C-alpha positions in Angstrom: 30.8 -85.4 123.3 31.3 -81.8 124.4 34.2 -81.6 126.8 33.3 -78.1 128.0 30.1 -79.4 129.5 32.4 -80.9 132.2 35.5 -78.7 131.7 35.5 -75.3 133.4 36.7 -72.2 131.6 40.3 -71.4 132.5 39.3 -68.4 134.6 36.9 -70.4 136.7 38.9 -73.6 136.9 40.3 -75.4 139.8 43.5 -75.8 137.8 44.0 -72.1 137.7 43.3 -71.8 141.4 45.9 -74.5 142.2 48.5 -73.0 139.9 48.2 -69.5 141.5 48.5 -71.1 145.0 51.6 -73.1 143.8 53.3 -69.9 142.5 52.8 -68.2 145.9 55.2 -70.7 147.5 57.2 -71.4 144.4 60.8 -70.3 145.0 62.3 -69.6 141.6 65.8 -68.8 140.4 67.0 -66.0 138.2 66.5 -68.1 135.1 63.2 -69.8 134.4 62.9 -72.4 131.6 59.4 -73.4 130.5 58.1 -76.7 129.2 55.3 -75.4 127.0 52.1 -77.3 126.1 51.4 -79.8 124.7 53.6 -82.5 126.0 53.4 -85.8 127.9 52.5 -85.6 131.5 54.2 -88.8 132.6 57.8 -87.7 132.3 60.2 -84.8 133.1 62.1 -82.9 130.4 65.5 -84.4 130.2 66.8 -81.6 128.0 65.8 -78.7 130.4 67.0 -80.5 133.5 70.4 -81.2 131.8 70.6 -77.4 131.1 69.6 -76.7 134.6 72.4 -79.0 136.0 75.0 -77.6 133.5 74.1 -74.0 134.4 74.7 -74.7 138.1 77.9 -76.7 137.6 79.6 -74.7 134.9 78.1 -71.2 135.3 77.2 -71.0 139.0 73.7 -69.9 138.0 70.4 -71.2 139.4 67.7 -72.3 136.9 64.1 -73.2 137.6 62.1 -75.4 135.3 58.4 -74.6 135.1 56.1 -77.2 133.6 53.7 -75.2 131.6 52.5 -78.5 130.0 51.5 -79.8 133.4 49.6 -76.6 134.2 47.8 -76.9 130.8 47.2 -80.7 131.2 45.8 -80.2 134.7 43.1 -78.0 133.2 42.2 -79.9 130.0 42.6 -83.4 131.6 45.0 -86.3 130.9 42.8 -87.9 128.2 42.7 -84.8 126.0 46.3 -84.0 126.7 47.3 -87.5 125.6 45.3 -87.1 122.4 47.3 -83.9 121.5 50.6 -85.5 122.6 50.2 -88.6 120.4 48.7 -87.1 117.3 50.8 -87.0 114.1 52.3 -83.6 113.6 50.8 -83.5 110.1 47.7 -81.8 111.4 49.4 -79.3 113.7 46.4 -79.3 116.0 48.6 -78.3 119.0 50.1 -75.5 117.0 46.7 -74.3 116.0 45.5 -74.1 119.6 48.0 -71.2 120.2 48.2 -69.7 116.6 45.9 -66.8 117.2 47.5 -65.9 120.5 51.0 -66.2 119.1 50.7 -64.7 115.7 47.4 -62.8 115.6 46.1 -65.3 113.0 42.5 -66.4 112.7 41.3 -68.8 115.4 43.0 -72.2 114.8 44.5 -70.9 111.5 43.2 -71.6 108.0 41.4 -74.8 107.1 41.3 -76.0 110.7 38.2 -78.0 110.3 39.6 -79.7 107.3 42.7 -80.7 109.4 40.5 -81.9 112.2 38.4 -84.1 109.9 41.6 -85.5 108.4 42.7 -86.5 111.8 39.4 -88.2 112.5 39.6 -90.1 109.2 43.2 -91.1 109.6 42.6 -92.4 113.2 39.4 -94.1 112.3 37.3 -92.0 114.6 34.2 -89.9 114.4 33.3 -86.9 116.5 31.1 -89.2 118.6 34.1 -91.4 119.7 36.8 -88.7 119.8 37.5 -87.1 123.1 36.7 -83.6 121.7 34.7 -82.1 118.8 35.8 -79.3 116.5 33.6 -77.0 118.5 35.5 -78.0 121.6 38.8 -77.3 119.8 37.6 -73.8 118.9 36.6 -73.1 122.5 39.9 -74.5 123.8 41.8 -72.1 121.5 39.8 -69.2 122.8 40.4 -70.1 126.4 44.1 -70.6 125.7 44.5 -66.8 125.4 43.6 -66.5 129.1 45.9 -69.4 130.0 48.8 -67.7 128.3 48.1 -64.4 130.0 48.0 -65.9 133.4 51.2 -67.9 133.0 53.0 -64.8 131.8 51.8 -62.8 134.8 52.8 -65.6 137.2 56.3 -66.0 135.6 57.0 -62.2 135.5 55.9 -61.9 139.2 59.0 -63.9 140.1 61.2 -61.2 138.4 63.5 -63.6 136.4 66.4 -62.2 134.4 65.9 -64.8 131.7 62.9 -66.8 130.6 63.2 -69.5 128.0 61.1 -72.1 126.2 62.0 -75.5 124.7 60.2 -76.4 121.6 59.9 -79.8 120.0 57.1 -81.4 117.9 54.2 -78.9 118.2 55.3 -76.5 120.9 56.4 -73.5 118.9 53.2 -71.5 118.8 52.7 -72.0 122.6 56.4 -70.9 123.1 56.0 -67.8 121.0 52.7 -66.9 122.7 54.3 -67.2 126.2 57.5 -65.3 125.3 55.5 -62.5 123.6 53.3 -62.1 126.6 56.2 -62.1 129.0 58.1 -59.6 126.9 55.0 -57.3 126.8 54.8 -57.4 130.6 58.5 -57.2 131.3 60.6 -55.8 128.4 63.8 -56.0 130.4 63.5 -59.8 130.8 65.8 -61.7 128.4 63.7 -64.2 126.3 65.3 -67.3 124.8 64.1 -70.4 122.9 65.8 -73.7 121.9 65.0 -77.3 121.3 64.8 -79.6 118.2 62.5 -77.1 116.4 65.5 -74.7 116.4 68.0 -77.1 114.8 70.2 -76.0 111.9 68.4 -73.5 109.6 65.1 -73.9 111.5 66.6 -71.4 113.9 66.3 -68.7 111.3 62.7 -69.6 110.8 62.0 -69.4 114.5 63.8 -66.1 114.7 61.4 -64.7 112.1 58.3 -65.6 114.2 58.7 -62.8 116.8 60.9 -59.9 117.6 60.1 -60.6 121.3 62.5 -63.5 121.3 66.0 -62.2 122.1 68.1 -65.3 121.5 67.6 -68.6 119.7 69.8 -71.6 120.7 70.4 -74.1 117.9 71.7 -77.5 118.8 73.1 -79.1 122.0 73.2 -76.5 124.8 75.5 -78.0 127.4 78.4 -75.8 126.4 76.8 -72.7 124.9 74.1 -72.2 127.6 76.4 -71.9 130.6 78.7 -69.7 128.4 75.7 -67.4 127.7 74.9 -67.1 131.4 78.4 -66.2 132.3 78.4 -63.6 129.5 75.2 -62.2 130.9 76.6 -61.9 134.3 79.6 -60.1 132.9 77.4 -57.7 130.9 78.8 -59.1 127.7 75.9 -60.7 125.9 76.3 -62.2 122.5 75.8 -59.9 119.5 74.5 -62.8 117.5 70.8 -63.5 118.0 71.1 -67.1 116.9 73.6 -69.0 119.1 74.9 -72.1 117.4 75.9 -75.0 119.5 79.2 -76.8 120.1 78.5 -80.5 120.4 79.2 -82.1 123.7 81.8 -84.8 122.8 82.5 -86.1 126.3 79.1 -87.1 127.6 80.5 -88.1 131.0 80.9 -84.4 131.7 77.1 -83.9 131.6 75.8 -83.8 135.2 72.9 -85.9 136.4 69.6 -84.1 136.0 67.5 -83.2 139.1 63.9 -83.9 138.4 62.5 -82.6 141.8 60.6 -79.7 140.2 58.8 -82.0 137.9 57.6 -84.2 140.7 56.7 -81.3 142.9 54.6 -79.6 140.3 53.0 -82.8 139.1 52.0 -83.7 142.6 50.6 -80.2 143.3 48.6 -79.9 140.0 47.6 -83.4 138.9 45.5 -85.8 140.8 45.6 -88.7 140.4 49.2 -89.0 139.1 49.7 -90.5 135.6 49.8 -94.3 135.9 53.1 -95.1 134.3 55.6 -92.5 135.4 58.8 -92.5 133.4 62.3 -91.4 134.3 64.2 -90.3 131.1 68.0 -90.8 130.8 70.5 -90.9 128.0 73.6 -93.0 127.4 74.4 -91.9 123.8 73.7 -89.3 121.1 73.7 -89.6 117.4 73.4 -92.9 115.6 76.3 -95.3 115.1 74.5 -97.0 112.2 73.4 -93.6 110.6 77.0 -92.4 110.7 77.8 -95.1 108.2 74.5 -95.6 106.4 71.7 -93.2 107.2 68.2 -94.7 106.8 66.6 -92.9 103.9 63.5 -91.7 105.8 65.0 -90.9 109.2 65.2 -87.2 110.2 66.3 -87.8 113.8 69.4 -86.2 115.2 69.0 -83.2 112.9 72.3 -82.7 111.0 74.4 -84.3 113.8 74.6 -88.1 113.4 78.1 -88.2 115.0 77.9 -91.0 117.6 78.9 -90.3 121.2 78.3 -92.4 124.3 78.7 -92.3 128.1 80.9 -94.8 129.8 78.8 -97.6 131.2 79.7 -96.9 134.8 78.6 -93.3 134.4 75.2 -94.4 133.3 74.9 -96.8 136.2 75.8 -94.1 138.7 73.2 -91.7 137.1 70.5 -94.3 137.2 71.1 -95.2 140.8 70.9 -91.6 141.8 67.7 -91.1 139.8 65.8 -94.2 141.0 66.6 -93.5 144.7 65.2 -90.0 144.3 62.1 -90.3 142.3 59.2 -92.8 141.9 58.6 -94.2 138.4 57.6 -97.4 136.6 59.8 -97.1 133.5 63.4 -96.0 132.9 63.4 -94.7 129.3 66.6 -94.3 127.4 66.3 -91.3 125.0 69.1 -92.7 122.8 68.4 -93.1 119.1 70.0 -96.5 119.3 71.6 -98.4 122.2 75.4 -98.6 122.0 76.4 -102.0 120.6 79.1 -102.4 123.2 76.5 -102.1 126.0 75.6 -105.8 125.6 78.9 -106.7 127.2 79.9 -103.5 129.0 76.6 -102.1 130.4 73.9 -104.8 130.7 75.9 -107.0 133.0 76.3 -104.0 135.3 72.6 -103.3 135.7 71.5 -106.9 136.1 69.5 -107.2 139.4 70.0 -103.5 140.1 66.7 -102.1 138.8 64.4 -105.0 139.0 61.4 -102.9 140.1 61.5 -100.9 136.8 61.0 -101.7 133.2 63.8 -100.3 131.0 63.2 -99.0 127.5 65.8 -98.7 124.7 65.7 -98.3 120.9 67.5 -101.0 119.0 68.6 -102.2 115.7 66.5 -105.2 114.6 69.3 -107.7 114.3 69.2 -109.0 117.9 70.2 -112.6 118.4 69.0 -115.1 121.0 71.8 -114.4 123.4 71.5 -110.6 123.2 67.7 -110.8 123.7 68.4 -112.9 126.8 70.9 -110.3 128.0 68.3 -107.5 127.6 65.7 -109.5 129.5 68.2 -110.3 132.4 69.0 -106.6 132.7 65.3 -105.7 132.8 65.5 -104.0 129.4 62.1 -105.5 128.6 60.6 -102.7 126.4 62.3 -102.1 123.1 61.7 -100.4 119.8 63.6 -102.2 117.1 63.7 -100.5 113.7 61.9 -103.3 111.9 59.8 -101.2 109.6 59.2 -103.9 106.9 58.7 -107.6 106.2 60.3 -107.3 102.8 64.0 -107.3 102.1 63.4 -105.2 99.0 61.9 -102.5 101.1 64.6 -102.7 103.7 67.2 -102.2 101.0 65.3 -99.1 99.9 65.6 -97.8 103.5 69.4 -98.4 103.8 68.6 -100.6 106.8 71.4 -103.1 106.4 69.0 -105.7 107.7 67.1 -108.5 105.9 63.7 -109.8 106.6 64.8 -113.0 108.3 66.6 -110.9 110.9 63.5 -108.9 111.6 61.5 -112.0 112.1 64.2 -113.5 114.4 64.1 -110.4 116.6 60.3 -110.7 116.9 60.6 -114.4 117.8 63.2 -113.8 120.4 61.2 -111.0 121.9 58.2 -113.3 122.3 60.3 -116.1 123.7 61.8 -113.8 126.4 58.6 -111.8 127.0 60.2 -108.6 125.9 57.6 -106.0 124.7 58.4 -104.6 121.3 57.0 -101.5 119.7 57.5 -101.5 115.9 56.1 -99.8 112.9 55.2 -101.3 109.5 55.7 -98.6 106.9 54.4 -98.1 103.4 54.5 -95.3 100.7 58.3 -95.3 100.0 59.6 -93.5 96.9 60.1 -96.1 94.2 58.5 -99.0 96.1 56.7 -101.7 94.2 53.3 -103.2 94.6 55.0 -106.6 94.7 56.9 -105.7 97.9 53.6 -105.4 99.8 52.0 -108.5 98.2 55.0 -110.4 99.5 54.5 -108.8 102.9 50.8 -109.8 102.9 51.8 -113.4 102.3 53.9 -113.5 105.4 51.9 -111.4 107.9 49.2 -114.1 108.7 52.0 -116.5 109.6 53.3 -114.0 112.3 50.2 -113.6 114.4 51.9 -115.3 117.3 54.4 -112.4 117.4 53.9 -108.8 118.6 51.8 -106.9 116.0 52.9 -103.5 114.6 51.3 -100.2 114.0 50.9 -99.3 110.3 52.2 -95.9 109.2 52.9 -94.2 105.9 56.4 -92.9 105.4 56.7 -89.2 106.1 59.2 -86.9 104.3 61.1 -85.3 107.2 63.7 -82.5 107.4 67.3 -83.9 107.8 66.4 -87.2 106.1 68.1 -88.3 102.8 64.8 -87.8 101.1 65.1 -84.1 102.2 68.7 -83.6 101.3 68.9 -85.7 98.1 65.4 -85.7 96.7 66.4 -86.3 93.1 68.2 -89.5 94.0 64.9 -91.0 95.0 62.7 -89.5 92.2 61.2 -86.9 94.5 59.8 -83.8 92.9 58.4 -80.5 94.1 59.5 -80.9 97.7 57.6 -78.4 99.8 56.3 -78.0 103.4 52.9 -79.5 104.3 50.2 -77.0 103.6 49.3 -77.0 107.3 52.4 -74.9 108.1 51.3 -72.0 105.9 47.8 -72.3 107.4 49.2 -71.8 110.9 52.2 -69.5 110.5 52.0 -65.7 109.9 52.2 -64.7 106.3 55.7 -63.1 106.5 57.3 -66.3 107.7 58.8 -68.7 105.2 57.4 -72.2 106.1 60.4 -73.8 104.4 62.5 -72.6 107.4 60.0 -73.8 110.0 58.6 -77.1 108.7 59.8 -80.5 109.8 57.4 -82.4 107.6 57.2 -82.1 103.8 55.1 -83.2 100.9 56.1 -84.0 97.4 55.5 -86.1 94.3 57.1 -89.4 93.6 56.3 -92.8 92.1 55.1 -95.4 94.7 53.5 -98.7 94.0 51.7 -98.7 97.3 50.3 -95.2 97.1 49.2 -95.9 93.5 47.4 -99.0 94.6 45.3 -98.1 97.6 43.7 -101.5 97.7 47.1 -102.8 98.9 47.1 -100.3 101.8 43.6 -101.4 102.7 44.6 -105.0 102.8 47.6 -104.1 105.1 45.2 -102.1 107.4 42.8 -105.0 107.6 45.4 -107.6 108.2 47.1 -105.6 111.0 43.7 -104.8 112.6 42.9 -108.5 112.7 46.4 -109.2 114.1 46.1 -106.6 116.8 42.6 -107.8 117.7 44.1 -111.1 118.8 46.5 -109.3 121.1 44.6 -106.4 122.5 41.2 -105.4 123.9 38.9 -103.9 121.3 39.3 -100.3 122.6 43.1 -100.5 122.2 43.4 -102.0 118.7 43.9 -98.6 117.1 45.9 -97.0 119.9 49.6 -96.6 118.9 50.6 -96.2 122.6 49.7 -99.8 123.4 52.6 -102.2 122.9 52.4 -104.6 125.8 50.4 -107.9 125.5 47.7 -108.8 127.9 48.8 -110.2 131.2 47.6 -113.7 130.4 50.1 -115.3 128.1 47.7 -118.2 127.3 45.2 -115.9 125.6 47.7 -114.9 122.9 48.1 -116.8 119.6 51.0 -119.3 119.7 53.3 -121.3 117.5 55.4 -123.1 120.1 57.5 -126.2 120.3 57.7 -128.1 123.6 59.9 -131.1 124.3 58.0 -134.1 125.8 60.6 -136.9 125.3 64.1 -137.5 123.8 62.8 -137.5 120.2 59.3 -136.3 120.7 58.0 -132.8 120.7 54.6 -131.1 120.7 53.9 -128.3 118.3 51.0 -126.0 119.3 49.6 -123.7 116.6 46.8 -121.3 117.5 47.5 -118.6 114.9 44.2 -119.3 113.3 45.5 -120.6 110.0 42.5 -122.8 109.1 44.3 -125.7 107.4 46.8 -126.1 110.2 46.3 -128.5 113.1 46.0 -126.9 116.5 48.4 -129.5 118.2 50.6 -132.2 116.7 53.4 -134.4 117.8 56.6 -133.9 115.8 60.0 -135.5 115.6 63.4 -133.9 116.6 64.1 -133.1 113.0 60.7 -131.4 112.5 61.3 -129.4 115.7 64.6 -128.4 114.3 62.9 -127.2 111.1 60.4 -125.2 113.1 63.0 -123.6 115.3 66.2 -123.0 113.4 66.8 -120.6 110.6 69.4 -121.8 108.0 70.6 -121.3 104.5 68.7 -123.1 101.8 72.0 -124.0 100.3 73.2 -125.7 103.5 70.0 -127.3 105.0 70.7 -129.3 108.1 67.4 -131.1 107.6 66.1 -133.4 104.8 64.2 -131.8 101.9 61.2 -133.8 103.0 61.2 -132.1 106.5 61.9 -128.7 104.9 58.8 -129.1 102.7 56.8 -130.3 105.7 57.8 -127.1 107.6 56.8 -124.9 104.6 53.5 -126.8 104.1 52.6 -126.4 107.8 53.7 -122.8 107.7 56.1 -123.1 110.6 58.8 -121.9 108.3 59.1 -119.8 105.2 61.5 -119.4 102.4 62.9 -115.9 102.1 66.3 -114.2 101.5 67.6 -117.6 100.3 66.9 -118.9 103.8 64.8 -121.4 105.5 63.3 -119.0 108.1 61.9 -120.7 111.3 58.8 -119.1 112.8 58.1 -121.1 116.0 59.0 -120.2 119.5 60.2 -122.4 122.4 61.7 -122.2 125.8 65.0 -120.2 125.5 67.1 -123.1 126.8 65.6 -125.5 124.3 66.0 -123.1 121.4 69.5 -122.4 122.5 70.3 -126.1 122.2 68.8 -126.3 118.7 70.6 -123.2 117.5 73.9 -124.4 118.8 73.6 -127.5 116.6 73.5 -125.2 113.6 76.9 -123.5 114.2 
């Protein structure tokens, strides 16, 4: 499918015409911060609007936020924009789009077609069922030059004193291209850049990309950005090109972001609006678990795992201000992990306050029945628990501090309370064993009544323990992915830019690809029971179909004092679809307990194992069935 048969060139596009018209009436401040492409169209930039609010409150300086990603997305269309936004950064396709414009490289950089074909292979696509072809990608990169030129002219026409870009994921080349073009047109304009791609020593790498960038901000900007603006007004700009952050320790001092510019620009440039608009907020930074035991593969929070949180009442006040000002479907917490104290301090405060929204939070995967009920009552009904494995051996390799029975319990409770969960099943760990995945494959068919995962290979990321302590994990020859040197100019050291790395290490899963194929096939089958065919391989889809009765089930229902019905539609051939069971059998199907302290007879335990309504793992009798929350609560109370 050739997208340019229906997509106009930038110069002839309606998107360009609308953007120019918007800028004619766009009243900007003396500082303009740009969200570069490619980024999601369904949410504002929390980071830039926080800086905007801090600049106003602490420096008395007006800041405008210009959504370059919306201007770009309005032109290429939401479907193609989403493709770029959700792709793994391993291919650097978004970086390749702007590589020639930013660095003077060859179009799309080196080996671009190889990277494109790798993306097709990894996402089980062909050019026929992908939203664009390699030829389209080349054309888009050529057209991107004109887009950058126009954006620079429009921004400079507003005569700002400072123009900045925020770069995360694959926004660096677009940022450099824009700032280069702006500096060429207006040498007196101060150009700045910041964001996750400037964290720690990555700032030095970004500084080497272009002499047109005056200042690089590294880390949290709530303190240093207003300070910089005050110094600018005083004519006393920093002599250091890289401005290192001071962490914001009192998060209650961060003012509420104002998202008006996002909604104004989105409404002006995009029609129809994205379906599931999202309002981002944050209640904490860092990771309270990672402070004590960093997960081996996790590179989030750069080198600042120190945990900080807002007071619950401050978060409530902020949310109330946001939801009364802007339309949205989802309130998304950008926390790495929800504060543990929020179960008692925060969730009761928001119960019945935000019922028209779904609320998203990342979680540890040791949620109990009561806690899942608290999440549901507070409308936190979309969560991402760090499940990652159905193997305690693998979980220990990750420093998770969680066992498999806890992961399964979290999945069960989510199904019981109809809480959507987004979770990944990972493979390819340093030092993993083939047996870890053979164990996993024994259990997965028994879990088809619970939300299925997306399968991913482990990536070696900057700031992870794999990156900092490779020898401890048998990692050798750690180096940036080849795609970085294919995109970056030759004088730049990819080791100071790269977020993802490659290396050599022993791995039972990677050395036995048939195991990975079995995992892929099993998860594809599992997802096919939950999702329409066209969404089976879509990592964005986490919510089940609206009709609960269409999903696989393993459910206990009480029909009399000592009489229960067990419905099993998981598709396990030897299992009966429906059977009448006793109270003790229902207990075995619903309650997880130590094998050393079974509260049921050995005969009933063996019945549960034989009927696959429970499994033995971690020295536990692990129940798999679901039930009404009240019924399950009664049974679990009997086990205390």
